[in-house]
N, C-alpha and C positions, 0 to 999 in steps of 0.2 A: 205583350204584357211583361211586367219587369219579373226576375226571379222572386220579389220580395212580394209581389201578386201570388204569384202561384203558391208558396210557401202560405201562405193565407189562410187561398182555398183550400190545399192540402191539410192546413191546422181543422180548417171549418166541420170537413167531409170527417176529419178520426172523430172531432163532437159527435158529430152524427151518427155517427157509427156507432159509438160507443151509448148514445140514445135510444139508437134503432136497438142495440143488444138486450141494453135492460127493459125497453117496453115489450119485448119478445121473452123475456124471462118472465115479465109479470103475465104473457099469455101465456106463457107454459104454464105457470102457481094455478091461472083457472081452469086451465085444463085440465090440470090434475083432480082438480077440486073438485070437476064436475065428472072424471072419469070414475073416482073416490065415489061417489053418488051412483052411477050408473050401475056398480059394480056393487052396491048394495041392493039396489032395486032388481037387479039382474038382468039391466035393459043392455043389447047391441050397443059399443062408444059408437061404431059409425054410423055416420046418420048424414046419406047421400042431401036428402032435400034440405037439411041444414047448411050443408057445405054449397050448395047450389045459391042459395038466400045469400049467403054471406061475398060470392062471388058476384052475382047479379048486383047488389048493393055497390057494391067495392067498383066494380065497371060502369055505376050510374053516376058516381060521384068524381069519376076521370077526371082530372084536367090538364093530361100530358105530365110532361112531353113522354110519357109510356103509352103508347099503343095499348089496346082494353086484352090483347089476345098475350103480350107482355105481364102485363097485369094478371091477369087471370092465370097465367106460367109461373110469377115469382109466388104469389099466393098455395098455389095449389103445393106446390113444395113447401110453405109452411103448415099448412093444413096436415101435409103427409109426415112432415117431421112431429106434430103434435102429438097424430098417432100411436106412433110407432115409441115416441116417450108413452103414451098410454100403455102400449101392452107390455114396455118393460117393466113400469111401472104395479101391471097386473104380476109378473112373475117374480120381482121383489116381495110382494105378498103373501104368497105361497109359502105354509109351513117347509115344504119340501127342499125349499129352492134354494139353492147354495150362496146368496145376497141374504136368505134370511140368516141361513147358520154357516158361517164356514169353516166348523170344525167336522167332520166325517163323523155321523154315525155308527157307531158299533152294535154290533146285537150279537150277547151273549149266550149261547146254547150249550150249558154244561161246561163243558171243558173247553170248547171252541170259541171263539169270537171272530163273525163273519164282518169284512170291515174296519181289520185292524193293520190290515198292510200285509199280511199271510194271506195266500190265498189256500181256499179248503175245496173238498167236495162233497157234492149231497150225492147218493148214490143208492138204486133199490129200485125192485122192479113196478113197472106199470101199474099192474094189478095185483090186490094182495089175494092169492087162491087158495091157500092153503097155511096152518103154519109149520107146515116139512115146507117149506118152499118160502118160506119169511126166515127161518131158519138158518137156513143154506146160505141165503144172501146175506143176514144179518150174520154169521160166523166169517166169510169170504170178508167182508167192511172191517170188521174189527181184524183180523190179519194185516189187513191194509193201512191198519190207523187212525180209516175213516171212520168217525162217532156222529153225523146227520144220516140217517135215513128215511129213503122216500118212499109210500107204498101208497097206491088210489083205493080204498075204501067204498067212496062214493065215484061212479066214472059217468059223468056226461060223454055221452058218445053221438055220432053223426045217424047214427038208425037207429031206432028203438027197440031195433031187433038182436044189438048188438051187449057182450057182457055189460051189466051196469055194477056191477061190484056188488060186493058182500055186507054192505052198510056197516050198524055196529059193528057185527061178528069179526072185519076186517078190523076195525079200530082197537078192540078188543086184543085184536092176535097181534097186531105193530105194539101196540104196550108191553102187553106179555115178555116178548121176545126184545122187545128193546131192554126191556129193565135186567133183562139176562142178559146182553150182552155189553150192556153199558152206553145207548147210543139214545141219541136224540129224535122225536120222531117228528115226520115232514108227512102231513097230508090233506089232502084237495076236499073242502068243503063248498056244497052246491045250495045249498039254503040256508037263510039266515036264520030261520026257527033250529037249524041244528049248529049253530056257534055255542054257545054253553054249552052240550053237550059233549062236543070237542075239545075241547078246553080241561075236561076229565080225562083223554086220552093222548093228545097230541103235544107238543111242544111247538111247534109251528102252523099255521091254520093256513094250508095255499088257498089263492082264490086262483080260478085259471083264466087260460084267454078265452074260452066264450064267457066268463062271466066277470070280465075286466071292470065291464060296464053295467055292471046291476048294480045298483047306485045301494038299494037296500042293505044288499048282500056288503057293501064295502065299508059303511053304516054299520050293520053288525060287529062285524072285526073291529071297528075303531072304537067301540062300547066294552072291548074287553080287555084285557093287559096281555096276551098272548102273543108274540111276534106273528106277524104274518110275509107270507110271500105271496108278492104278486106278480102275475103272467100278463106281458102285454098282450094283448088283442091280434086278433091275425091281422088285420088291418089298420091298427091303432098308431095313429103319430104321437112321436113324441111330447107335444101338448098333452094329449088325451092323455098319455100314460101317465105324467107327472098330476095331472088333474084326478085319475082315480085315486092313486095313491095319498092325494092331498083330501081325499073322503075320511080313508082311515086316521089319518093323523090326527084333524081334525076336530077328530072326537075322540081324539085323547089319547090314542094306540100310536107312541112315536117310534118302535119297533116294528118298522116297515124293511125288509129289504126287497129290490125287484128285481124280473127274469126276466130277460133277452130271451125267447122263445123262434124266434124264426117269424117272418110275416110273409103271408100270403102275397105270390108275385106271379109271373105268366110262367115259370122254369119248370119244368117235366122231373129233373134228374133229379131231384132232389125233394121230400114232402112239403118243405117249408124253405123258402132262402134269407138264412142266416146275415141278421145286419149288425155285422160288427162295428160300424161306428156307432150304432146304440150305446156302445159300452162306455168311446171315451167321452159321447155328449151328456148322457145321463152323468154320469161322474165331472161335468164341469159344470152342469144347470143344477144339481143337486148333490144334497149330502150323503143320500142313504146308499145303501153297498149296494152291489147290482152284482148278480149270476145269470150264468150259461149258460143253457140249456141244449147243450148241441145235440142230443136226441130227440127231440121231436122238430128240431133245425134241418137235420138229413133225412131223419126219416129212415137212414142205412148206416153200417156196421163200419165200413169200413176208409170211411174220412171224417171218424170221431175223433180222433187224435190230432190231425194236422187241426180239424175246426176247436179243437181241447186249449192247441199250443196255441192261435190265434188267438181267442178269449183271453188267455192270459197273459199273454202280449199288449194286447193292446189296453190292459187292466183288470179285470174281473175280479171283484173280492171269491168266488165260485166256478167251480162248473158242475152242473148234473150232467147224469150220465144213469139210466136204465138198463139192472141187470135185473138176467132171472136163470135160476138153474138149468133152464130147457127150454129158451124161445121157442124150438120148432111147436112147444104145445100151449105156448102162451096165451089166455083167454083173449087179452088184448094188446094189440101195435105186438105182434111174434118178428115181424119181419127186421124191425127196428130195434130189438132188446140185445142184446149181448149176456154170454152164459158167463160163467164165475173166471175159467179160465181166460178167457181174452179180456175179462175186466183184473185181473191181475199183469197178462202185459199194459193194457191202458195205463196203469198206472208207474210200473216201470216205466213207460216211454215217456212219462210227464217228469219223472224222477229223473231221468238222460235227460233234457232237453234242458235244465239247468231254471223253466220256468218255476218250477213247481218244488216246495221243501219235501223229505219225505219226511209224512207225516206219525211213522211209526216211529222215527227217532225223536219225533219232538213233543213226544208224549208222553 
C-alpha cells in the first residue's frame, strides 16, 4: 500500500473521529436533558435496567469486526462518562456550589466578617448555666478582641437524663450579656417552631451535627434572614453536607456558614476525628465560609492549639472553641472546655503562629 493510500485512510479516520465526537456530544446533550427531568422528578439518575437494555440492543446489532465483549466495554465507558456528566451537572445547579457563584460569600456579624479572608474566633460555653458564667466568658472574649460568642440554650444530648439547657431563659441571658459587651450571639436551635423565637435573641442560628439532616428545621432556617451556622453531621459526606446547606440557601437565606466539627471514626483517643481535608474541599466546592470546631473535634484540651493552627493553615475562615470559667463543674462537656486563663494562652499561641491576626489591634 502506497503512502498516498495510507494518508487517505488516515484522513478518513480523522473525519470519522470528528463525526464520533459530534455524535457523542449530541448524545451528552440528550443525557443532560434527561438528567434535568429526573432531577425535577426526584428520580435516581442511574438506571441499571436501562443500561442493560441498551447494551443488549447494541450486541444484537453488532456485525463486527469488534467482539461483543469489546462492544460492551466501549459503550460502558461512554455510559460511565455520561453518568459522571450528570453528577457534575447536579453540582452546577446547587446554589451553594462554587460553579454557581465564583466569589466568596461573606457573612457580616456586627463589626466582624466571616469569609472575607481574615480568620476570626468563635468562643463561649457549651451550655448557658447562669448569667454570671456567661458574663465571665464574655469579658474574656472582649479582652481578646473576640466578638462572636457561642452558647447553648437548647442542648440536644445523647442521654435524655443529661442537662438539656435553660431554653428561652438561656437565650435571654445570652442577649443581655452580649449587648453589654457588644458581642454577637450564636446559639443552637433544635425545633423548627423555635426559629422565629430565636431571631429575637440570636445573631446566628446554629444547627447542630445531629440536626444536619432535619429537613424541616433546615427549611425553617431558610425562611428567615438570620445567618445560620450549619454543623456537619457525625457521619455525613461532603455531598450530604452541601445538600443540607442547599436546603437553607434555596429558601432564600444565603447567609450560611459551614462548620466542620469532626466525624465519627473508630479512633478512641479523641471524641471525633477532625477531617482537616474538609476545609479545602468545602472551599473548593462551595463559596460559603468554613468554620472548624476544634473542641468537639478533639474532645480534649491538650491538642486544641495544634488543631486550630492546622485549620487556619488549611484555609478555615474561623475557629470555634468552648470556654467555661470553671470547666470542672460544667453541666455539659466538662472534660473538653477550657478555662479563661487557658483561653487567653490559646489566643496568644495563635497570634504567635502568624496564622492569625491580632483581633485586639484590628478592632
